[in-house]
N, C-alpha and C positions, 0 to 999 in steps of 0.2 A: 379547810378543804374536806375534812371528814364529815362535817355537818352537811355539806352539799351532797356528798355521797349518800348519807343516811336519808336526807330529804328526798333525793331522787328515787332511791329504792323504796321508800315509803309510798310515794305517789304511784310508782310502778306496781307495787304490791297491791294497792287498793284497786287499781285499774285491772290487774290480771287475776288476782285471787278471789275477789268477791264474787264475780260471775260464776267462776268454777265451783265455788262453795255453795252458792244458791242453787245451781243446777245439779248439785251432788255428783259432779264428775270427779270422783275421788282419785282415780288413777292419774288423770291430767293434773289435778291439784298437787299431788305429791311429787310428780315428776318436775313440775314447774317450781315447787318449793325447794327441791333438792338442787336444781340448777341455779336458782336464785341464791341459795345459801353458798354455793361454790363461787359464784361470781361476786357476791358481796364480800366474801372473805378475801378474794384476790384484790378487789378494789380497795379494801381497807389496808391490806398489806402494802399496796402501792402508795397509799397516802402516808404511810410511815417510812417510805423510802427503803423498804426491804427488797432485796434481790430475789426474784422469783425465777426458778430455773425453767428453761425452755423445754417443752415436751417434744421437740422435733427429733432429738437423738433417740429416745426410747421408741417413738413412733416409727422412725426409719428402721430400727432394729427389729421391731415387730413385723413390719412389712417384708423385710428381707427374710425373716424366719418363716413367714407364711408362704411367700412366693418364690423364694430363692433369689440369688443375685443375678 
């Protein structure tokens, strides 16, 4: 399963990152690289059947702190 994840992200990386690199769109390149790194980390952790905590509770707390209840 992890091989398929790595293969998929490799194909996606070539499709996404090469044009940005050639056009020298550095800000877009690094934002995409950071998001891709985050998502591949989560995908690999799920391949190893590790429990990943849900971000819904901290998000709800942040919204309640900003806008009140």
